[in-house]
N, C-alpha and C positions, 0 to 999 in steps of 0.2 A: 561838666564836659556834656553837650547834647550833644544827642548820634541825629545826624537827621534821615531822611527816610532813604534813600539811595544807600548809604551804613547799616541800615535796618537790614536790607537786601539783601544782601551781601555774608549780613551774618551767618544768617540759616540756612545759608549750603554749603559755605565754607564746617560751621559746624556741624554738618549732616554727612558731608566728603572725611574730615580728620574722624567723626564717627564708626566709616564702616572702613576704612584705613587702616584703623586701631583693631576694629575685629579683627581683618583680613591677617594683622601679620604679626601683631603684640600681643595678643590677648591668649591667655593659658588655652581658652578653647578656641582658638585661630582656625582658620579651612588650614594653615599647612601641615599643620600642628592632626586635625583630622584625617589626611591625605593622609600621611603617617600610620595613626592609629588602624585606618582603614585595610591598609598595605598590611597592617601586623597580623590583626585578624586574619586577613583571606590565606596568608605562608603560616598561621594554625591551624587554620580550618582544612585544610591542608594537609598540614600532621596528622590532626587526628585523624584523616582520615586511611590515610599511609597505617598509623598506627591500629587501629581497626580490623585494616583489613592484616595485618601481622598478626593479631591476636587469633582474626579467626582462622589461621595459619597454623599458627603454634597450639588450637587449643585439635583441630582436627590429628594433627600430628600424635599427641598428646594421648586422644581417642584410639589413634589405632595402638601405638607402646602401647594401650594402657594392661594388657595382660603381660608378666613379667619376665616371659618367653621371648616375645618381640622386644623388650626394653632390653633383652641383655643381645638378642641378634643387631640389633639397630645399635651399639653400641660395641657392641664388633664389629658391626662393618665398616661405620661414620669412622668411631676412634680409634680402632686398633687393638680391643680392648681383649684381654687374653686370661684366662684360669693358670694357674705358678703352677700347673703339671703342665702344659701347653706350648708350644712351640710356635708362632705367629713370622709366617712365609709371604710377602707382599709380591705380586706379580705386576710389575705392570709395561704394559703393552706398548707395541714401537706404532708409531704414531708414520713415520717413513714407509713409504711401497715404498 
């Protein structure tokens, strides 16, 4: 079967269009997958920034409480720790005026 000139002109664009459609939608590195990967990368970069800022805050807190006395005071205030021979009284302020 011979292809005439008209069929040869049609085959080229069909092959190119098929290739482009395949690369955009069906390939493992398709445009849709790349968009999804970029969204995930952006989300992960935001979480990295968040955790870096949390690490800075925690390091600052650790430096402030490096002395044993400060650690004890912090634990007493924040977590209501007490010594065995002490009593703990919590005073709550009424917010209604």
